[in-house]
C-alpha positions as CSV (number, residue, x, y, z in Angstrom):
1,X,0.0,0.0,0.0
2,X,2.8,2.4,0.9
3,X,4.6,1.5,-2.3
4,X,1.5,2.4,-4.4
5,X,1.0,5.6,-2.5
6,X,4.6,6.6,-3.1
7,X,4.4,5.9,-6.8
8,X,1.1,7.9,-7.1
9,X,2.4,10.9,-5.2
10,X,5.7,10.9,-7.3
11,X,3.6,10.8,-10.5
12,X,1.3,13.5,-9.3
13,X,4.3,15.8,-8.6
14,X,5.3,15.5,-12.3
15,X,1.8,15.4,-13.7
16,X,0.6,18.5,-11.9
17,X,3.6,20.5,-13.0
18,X,2.8,19.5,-16.6
19,X,-0.8,20.5,-16.1
20,X,0.3,24.0,-14.9
21,X,3.0,24.6,-17.4
22,X,1.6,22.8,-20.5
23,X,-2.2,22.4,-20.0
24,X,-2.9,21.5,-23.6
25,X,-0.4,18.6,-23.6
26,X,-2.0,15.3,-24.5
27,X,-3.2,13.2,-21.6
28,X,-1.3,10.1,-22.5
29,X,1.9,12.1,-23.0
30,X,1.4,13.6,-19.5
31,X,0.7,10.2,-18.1
32,X,3.9,8.7,-19.5
33,X,6.2,11.6,-18.6
34,X,4.8,12.4,-15.1
35,X,6.6,9.7,-13.1
36,X,10.1,10.2,-14.5
37,X,9.8,14.0,-14.0
38,X,8.4,13.6,-10.5
39,X,11.1,11.2,-9.6
40,X,13.9,13.5,-10.9
41,X,12.6,16.4,-9.0
42,X,12.1,14.3,-5.8
43,X,15.6,13.0,-5.9
44,X,16.9,16.6,-6.2
45,X,14.8,17.6,-3.2
46,X,16.1,14.6,-1.3
47,X,19.6,15.7,-1.9
48,X,19.0,19.3,-0.8
49,X,17.1,18.1,2.2
50,X,19.9,15.8,3.3
51,X,22.4,18.7,2.8
52,X,20.1,20.7,5.2
53,X,20.3,17.9,7.8
54,X,16.9,16.3,7.1
55,X,17.0,12.6,7.4
56,X,16.2,10.6,4.3
57,X,13.5,8.4,5.7
58,X,10.0,7.3,4.5
59,X,8.1,9.8,6.8
60,X,10.1,12.9,5.8
61,X,9.9,12.1,2.1
62,X,6.2,11.3,2.1
63,X,5.4,14.4,4.1
64,X,7.4,16.5,1.5
65,X,5.5,14.9,-1.4
66,X,2.1,15.4,0.3
67,X,2.9,19.1,0.8
68,X,4.2,19.7,-2.7
69,X,1.2,17.8,-4.3
70,X,-1.3,19.8,-2.1
71,X,0.3,23.1,-3.2
72,X,0.3,22.1,-6.9
73,X,-3.3,21.0,-6.7
74,X,-4.3,24.4,-5.4
75,X,-2.3,26.2,-8.0
76,X,-3.7,24.0,-10.8
77,X,-7.3,23.8,-9.7
78,X,-8.5,26.3,-12.4
79,X,-6.8,24.2,-15.1
80,X,-7.9,20.8,-13.9
81,X,-11.6,21.1,-14.8
82,X,-11.0,22.3,-18.4
83,X,-8.4,19.6,-18.8
84,X,-10.8,16.8,-17.7
85,X,-13.6,18.2,-19.9
86,X,-11.4,18.4,-22.9
87,X,-10.0,14.9,-22.4
88,X,-10.2,12.9,-25.5
89,X,-8.7,9.4,-26.0
90,X,-8.2,8.1,-29.5
91,X,-10.1,4.8,-30.0
92,X,-8.1,1.8,-31.0
93,X,-10.9,1.1,-33.5
94,X,-9.9,4.2,-35.5
95,X,-6.4,2.8,-36.1
96,X,-5.7,1.4,-39.5
97,X,-4.5,-2.3,-39.8
98,X,-0.9,-1.2,-40.0
99,X,-1.2,1.1,-37.0
100,X,-2.9,-1.7,-35.0
101,X,0.0,-4.1,-35.8
102,X,2.6,-1.6,-34.8
103,X,0.8,-0.7,-31.6
104,X,0.5,-4.4,-30.6
105,X,4.2,-4.9,-31.2
106,X,5.0,-1.8,-29.1
107,X,2.8,-3.1,-26.3
108,X,4.4,-6.5,-26.4
109,X,7.8,-4.9,-26.3
110,X,7.0,-2.8,-23.3
111,X,5.4,-5.8,-21.5
112,X,8.6,-7.8,-22.1
113,X,10.6,-5.0,-20.5
114,X,8.1,-4.8,-17.6
115,X,8.3,-8.5,-16.8
116,X,12.1,-8.7,-17.2
117,X,12.7,-5.7,-14.9
118,X,10.3,-7.0,-12.2
119,X,11.7,-10.5,-12.3
120,X,15.5,-9.9,-12.5
121,X,17.4,-8.1,-9.8
122,X,20.1,-5.5,-10.4
123,X,23.0,-7.4,-12.1
124,X,24.9,-4.8,-14.1
125,X,28.5,-4.2,-13.0
126,X,28.4,-0.4,-12.7
127,X,25.1,-0.5,-11.0
128,X,26.3,-3.1,-8.4
129,X,29.5,-1.3,-7.7
130,X,28.4,2.3,-8.0
131,X,24.7,3.4,-8.5
132,X,22.9,0.8,-6.4
133,X,25.8,0.4,-4.0
134,X,25.6,4.1,-3.1
135,X,21.8,3.7,-2.7
136,X,22.1,0.9,-0.2
137,X,24.5,2.8,2.0
138,X,22.4,6.0,1.8
139,X,19.2,4.0,2.6
140,X,21.0,2.4,5.6
141,X,22.3,5.7,7.0
142,X,19.5,8.0,6.0
143,X,22.0,10.6,4.6
144,X,23.8,11.3,1.4
145,X,27.1,11.4,3.4
146,X,26.5,7.7,4.3
147,X,28.4,6.2,1.4
148,X,31.3,8.6,1.9
149,X,31.6,7.8,5.6
150,X,31.6,4.1,4.8
151,X,34.1,4.0,1.9
152,X,36.0,7.2,2.1
153,X,36.9,9.5,-0.8
154,X,37.1,7.8,-4.1
155,X,36.7,9.5,-7.5
156,X,34.6,6.6,-8.8
157,X,31.8,7.1,-6.3
158,X,31.6,10.8,-6.9
159,X,31.9,10.8,-10.7
160,X,28.1,10.9,-11.3
161,X,25.4,12.8,-9.5
162,X,23.0,11.0,-7.1
163,X,19.9,11.0,-9.2
164,X,19.6,7.3,-10.0
165,X,21.1,6.3,-6.6
166,X,18.5,8.4,-4.7
167,X,15.8,7.0,-7.0
168,X,16.8,3.5,-5.8
169,X,16.8,4.8,-2.2
170,X,13.2,5.9,-2.6
171,X,12.1,2.6,-4.0
172,X,13.8,0.7,-1.1
173,X,12.2,3.0,1.5
174,X,8.8,2.2,-0.1
175,X,9.5,-1.4,0.7
176,X,10.3,-2.6,-2.8
177,X,13.8,-4.1,-3.0
178,X,14.2,-4.1,-6.8
179,X,14.6,-0.7,-8.4
180,X,14.8,-1.9,-12.0
181,X,11.1,-1.2,-12.7
182,X,11.8,2.6,-12.8
183,X,13.9,2.1,-15.9
184,X,10.9,0.6,-17.6
185,X,9.1,3.9,-17.0
186,X,12.0,5.8,-18.4
187,X,11.9,3.6,-21.5
188,X,8.1,4.0,-21.8
189,X,8.4,7.8,-21.3
190,X,11.0,8.0,-24.1
191,X,8.9,6.0,-26.5
192,X,5.8,8.1,-25.8
193,X,7.8,11.3,-26.0
194,X,9.1,10.4,-29.4
195,X,5.7,9.3,-30.6
196,X,3.9,12.5,-29.7
197,X,6.7,14.8,-31.0
198,X,6.7,12.9,-34.4
199,X,2.9,12.8,-34.5
200,X,2.7,16.6,-34.2
201,X,5.2,17.0,-37.1
202,X,4.0,14.2,-39.3
203,X,1.2,11.5,-39.0
204,X,0.1,8.9,-36.4
205,X,1.3,6.0,-38.6
206,X,4.8,7.5,-38.9
207,X,4.8,8.3,-35.2
208,X,4.0,4.7,-34.3
209,X,6.5,3.3,-36.8
210,X,9.4,5.4,-35.7
211,X,8.6,4.7,-32.0
212,X,8.8,1.0,-32.8
213,X,12.2,1.6,-34.5
214,X,13.4,3.4,-31.4
215,X,12.0,0.8,-29.0
216,X,13.8,-2.0,-30.9
217,X,17.1,-0.2,-31.2
218,X,19.9,-2.3,-29.7
219,X,21.2,0.5,-27.5
220,X,17.9,1.8,-26.3
221,X,16.3,-1.6,-25.7
222,X,19.4,-2.9,-24.0
223,X,19.5,0.0,-21.6
224,X,15.8,-0.5,-20.7
225,X,17.0,-3.7,-19.1
226,X,19.9,-2.1,-17.3
227,X,20.2,0.1,-14.2
228,X,22.6,2.6,-15.7
229,X,22.3,6.4,-15.9
230,X,22.3,6.5,-19.7
231,X,18.6,5.8,-20.4
232,X,17.3,8.4,-17.9
233,X,19.8,10.9,-19.4
234,X,18.5,10.2,-22.9
235,X,14.9,10.7,-21.7
236,X,15.5,14.0,-19.9
237,X,17.8,15.4,-22.7
238,X,15.5,14.5,-25.6
239,X,12.3,15.7,-23.8
240,X,14.0,18.9,-22.6
241,X,15.4,19.7,-26.1
242,X,12.0,19.1,-27.8
243,X,10.2,21.5,-25.4
244,X,13.0,24.1,-25.7
245,X,12.7,24.1,-29.5
246,X,8.9,24.2,-29.2
247,X,9.3,27.3,-27.1
248,X,11.7,28.8,-29.8
249,X,9.0,28.1,-32.4
250,X,5.8,29.1,-30.4
251,X,7.0,31.4,-27.7
252,X,5.0,29.7,-24.9
253,X,6.9,30.2,-21.6
254,X,5.6,27.0,-20.2
255,X,7.5,25.0,-22.8
256,X,10.7,26.9,-21.9
257,X,10.3,26.1,-18.2
258,X,9.7,22.4,-18.9
259,X,12.7,22.3,-21.3
260,X,15.0,24.0,-18.7
261,X,13.7,21.7,-16.0
262,X,14.2,18.5,-18.1
263,X,17.7,19.5,-19.3
264,X,18.5,20.4,-15.7
265,X,17.5,16.9,-14.7
266,X,19.7,15.4,-17.4
267,X,22.7,17.2,-15.9
268,X,21.5,16.0,-12.4
269,X,21.6,12.5,-13.9
270,X,24.9,12.6,-15.8
271,X,27.0,15.7,-15.2
272,X,30.3,14.8,-16.9
273,X,29.2,15.3,-20.6
274,X,28.4,19.0,-21.2
275,X,26.0,18.5,-24.1
276,X,23.7,21.1,-22.5
277,X,26.1,23.7,-23.7
278,X,24.7,23.3,-27.2
279,X,21.2,24.0,-26.0
280,X,22.3,27.1,-24.1
281,X,24.2,28.3,-27.2
282,X,21.2,27.8,-29.5
283,X,18.9,29.6,-27.0
284,X,21.5,32.4,-26.8
285,X,21.5,32.8,-30.6
286,X,17.7,32.8,-30.6
287,X,17.6,35.5,-28.0
288,X,20.0,37.7,-30.0
289,X,17.8,37.2,-33.1
290,X,14.6,38.1,-31.0
291,X,16.4,40.9,-29.1
292,X,15.0,39.5,-25.9
293,X,17.3,38.0,-23.3
294,X,14.6,37.2,-20.7
295,X,14.0,33.6,-21.9
296,X,17.8,32.9,-21.6
297,X,17.8,34.3,-18.1
298,X,14.7,32.2,-17.1
299,X,16.3,29.1,-18.6
300,X,19.6,29.6,-16.7
301,X,17.8,30.3,-13.4
302,X,16.0,27.0,-13.6
303,X,18.8,24.9,-15.2
304,X,21.9,26.0,-13.3
305,X,20.9,24.8,-9.8
306,X,20.4,21.2,-11.1
307,X,23.7,21.4,-13.1
308,X,25.9,23.1,-10.5
309,X,24.8,21.5,-7.2
310,X,26.7,18.3,-7.6
311,X,30.2,19.7,-8.6
312,X,29.9,22.3,-5.8
313,X,29.1,19.5,-3.3
314,X,32.0,17.4,-4.5
315,X,34.5,20.2,-4.5
316,X,33.5,21.9,-1.3
317,X,31.9,19.4,1.0
318,X,33.7,16.1,0.2
319,X,37.2,16.0,1.7
320,X,39.9,13.8,0.2
321,X,43.5,13.6,-0.9
322,X,42.7,14.1,-4.6
323,X,41.9,17.6,-5.6
324,X,39.3,17.9,-8.3
325,X,40.2,20.1,-11.2
326,X,37.5,21.7,-13.3
327,X,37.1,19.9,-16.7
328,X,36.5,23.3,-18.4
329,X,39.9,24.5,-17.1
330,X,41.6,21.3,-18.3
331,X,39.9,21.5,-21.7
332,X,41.0,25.2,-22.1
333,X,44.6,24.3,-21.3
334,X,44.6,21.4,-23.8
335,X,43.0,23.4,-26.6
336,X,45.4,26.4,-26.1
337,X,48.5,24.2,-26.1
338,X,48.3,23.6,-29.8
339,X,46.4,21.3,-32.2
340,X,47.7,17.7,-32.7
341,X,46.5,16.8,-36.2
342,X,47.6,13.2,-35.9
343,X,45.6,12.9,-32.7
344,X,42.6,14.4,-34.5
345,X,42.8,11.7,-37.1
346,X,43.2,9.0,-34.5
347,X,40.2,10.3,-32.5
348,X,38.0,10.6,-35.6
349,X,38.8,7.0,-36.6
350,X,38.0,5.9,-33.0
351,X,34.7,7.8,-33.0
352,X,33.8,6.3,-36.4
353,X,34.4,2.7,-35.2
354,X,32.8,3.1,-31.7
355,X,30.1,5.6,-32.2
356,X,29.0,6.1,-35.8
357,X,29.0,2.4,-36.4
358,X,26.9,1.9,-33.3
359,X,24.2,4.2,-34.7
360,X,23.9,1.9,-37.7
361,X,21.6,2.6,-40.7
362,X,19.8,5.3,-38.8
363,X,22.8,7.5,-39.0
364,X,23.3,6.9,-42.8
365,X,19.6,7.7,-43.5
366,X,19.9,10.8,-41.3
367,X,22.9,12.0,-43.2
368,X,21.2,11.4,-46.6
369,X,18.0,13.3,-45.6
370,X,20.1,16.1,-43.9
371,X,22.1,16.7,-47.1
372,X,18.9,16.6,-49.2
373,X,17.2,19.1,-47.0
374,X,20.2,21.4,-47.0
375,X,20.3,21.3,-50.8
376,X,16.6,22.3,-51.0
377,X,16.2,24.7,-48.1
378,X,18.8,27.3,-47.1
379,X,16.8,28.4,-44.0
380,X,18.4,27.9,-40.6
381,X,17.3,24.6,-39.2
382,X,17.7,24.8,-35.4
383,X,17.2,21.0,-34.9
384,X,19.8,20.1,-37.5
385,X,22.2,22.6,-36.1
386,X,21.7,21.1,-32.6
387,X,22.5,17.6,-33.9
388,X,25.6,18.8,-35.8
389,X,27.0,20.7,-32.8
390,X,26.5,17.7,-30.6
391,X,28.4,15.4,-33.0
392,X,31.2,18.0,-33.1
393,X,31.1,18.1,-29.3
394,X,31.5,14.3,-29.1
395,X,34.5,14.4,-31.4
396,X,36.1,17.4,-29.7
397,X,35.3,16.1,-26.2
398,X,37.0,12.7,-27.1
399,X,40.0,14.6,-28.4
400,X,40.4,16.5,-25.1
401,X,39.7,13.3,-23.1
402,X,42.5,11.5,-25.0
403,X,45.0,13.9,-23.5
404,X,43.7,13.4,-20.0
405,X,43.7,9.6,-19.9
406,X,46.5,7.5,-21.5
407,X,44.3,4.5,-22.0
408,X,41.4,6.4,-23.6
409,X,41.1,4.0,-26.5
410,X,40.1,1.0,-24.3
411,X,36.6,2.4,-23.6
412,X,34.7,2.2,-26.9
413,X,31.6,0.9,-25.1
414,X,31.5,3.9,-22.8
415,X,31.7,6.3,-25.7
416,X,29.0,4.6,-27.6
417,X,26.7,4.7,-24.5
418,X,27.5,8.3,-24.1
419,X,26.5,9.1,-27.7
420,X,23.3,7.0,-27.7
421,X,21.3,10.1,-26.7
422,X,21.3,11.2,-30.4
423,X,19.4,8.2,-31.6
424,X,15.9,9.6,-30.9
425,X,17.1,12.9,-32.4
426,X,18.1,11.2,-35.7
427,X,14.7,9.4,-35.8
428,X,12.7,12.5,-35.1
429,X,14.6,14.4,-37.9
430,X,14.1,11.6,-40.4
431,X,10.4,11.1,-39.4
432,X,9.4,14.7,-39.9
433,X,11.1,15.0,-43.3
434,X,9.0,15.4,-46.5
435,X,10.6,12.4,-48.1
436,X,9.3,10.0,-45.4
437,X,5.8,11.6,-45.6
438,X,5.7,10.9,-49.3
439,X,6.9,7.3,-48.9
440,X,4.7,6.4,-45.9
441,X,1.1,7.5,-46.3
C-alpha cells in the first residue's frame, strides 16, 4: 500500500507540473512523462534536504510529497476542470490495420521489459559497484554522506550525481527491493515522448513506426533492461530539447520552463558530458535574433541549480586527498596548447568505429536526408544545427579526453553509450522529413 502511494504521489508531482506549465499537452503524454519527471525532482529535493540535515526516511519524504502535491493541486485547480472536460482518447478502432499491428508490437515490447525488470534483480556491474551500491549505503544511514563515511573519498563514487542512486533509495524506502522497474518507466516515457513529437510534425502511422524503431534499437532496448544512468539521461535530454525548441517556435513560456527543468534533470543524472552547452548556445543565438534575453535568463535560473549543485558539493563538502580540477579548465589548457592533427585523425577513426557504427543505418539515413534538406532549403534549421554541434562536441570532447587519460582507446563501449542520446534525435529528424511523408502514407 505504501509502495503504491509513493508511486502515485511521485507521478502527481510531475503530472501537476505539466498541467500547470503545458495544460494543452496530450493526456497520455502527461501520463507517460509524469513519473520520470516527478522522480527526478524528488531526488533533487532529497539531496537538498539531506544537505540541510533532514533525514532521508520514509516519513520525511512522504510528508514533503504530500505538501508539494497539495500546493500544486491548489495552483492547478483552475486548469484541472477544463483539462478533464477536454480529455479525448483516440479509439483503437480508429487505427488502420498497419497502425494496430505496430501498436500491438509496441505493447508487447514494453510488456517484455516490464516482466524482465520485475523478475530480475540488479545485475549490471556499474550498478552493483556504483549506483545501487551508493543507494544501499544511503538508505541504511539516512544521509547522502552515508556512502562517503563508509568507503572514504574515491573518484569513482563521486563521478556521477546521485539522481539514480536516490531513486533507488526511494524505491527501497517504499518497501520494494528491486529498483529496476523505474527504468521501464523511463523507457516508456522516451517512446511516448518520441511518438507525440513525431505525430505533431507528421502522422500517427509514422509516429508509431518510428517509435517501434526506437524501441527495438539495440542500444535503447538494452539500456531499458539495465540500471545505468544512460537511459534516464537520454529521456531527460530529448524531452528537454523538444520542449525548448517548441518554445523557440511558439514562444510559450511553459515550454521553456519544462525544457529547462528537463535539461537540468539530465545534468543531475549525468554531469560529466556538457551537451547542455549546445542547448544554451542555441537559445543564446535565438535571444539575440529576437532581441529579448529574458528567456535565456529564465532558462539559466531554472537549469543551473540542477547542473551546479553536484560539482559544488563534490569540490567543497567532500574532503579527500585528490583535488578535483574543473574539466573546463583542463579543456581550455589542452586546446590552447596547440592542435595535434595526428591525434585528431586517431580520434576521428575511433569515433567512427565506436560511435558512428553503433548508430547503424539510422545515421546513414539521417545524413542522406540532412544533405537533401540542405540542398533544398537554405533556411536555418535549429534542430539540424543542434545535432551537428552535438556530434562536433562528441569528437572534440573525445580529443580532449585523449590527453587526460593515456588508455582512452580501451573504452569504446562507454563512448557509444555516451553518444546514444542522439538516436531519438536522428529518428525525429528523419520522421518529420517530407521524403518520409511521401513514402509512408
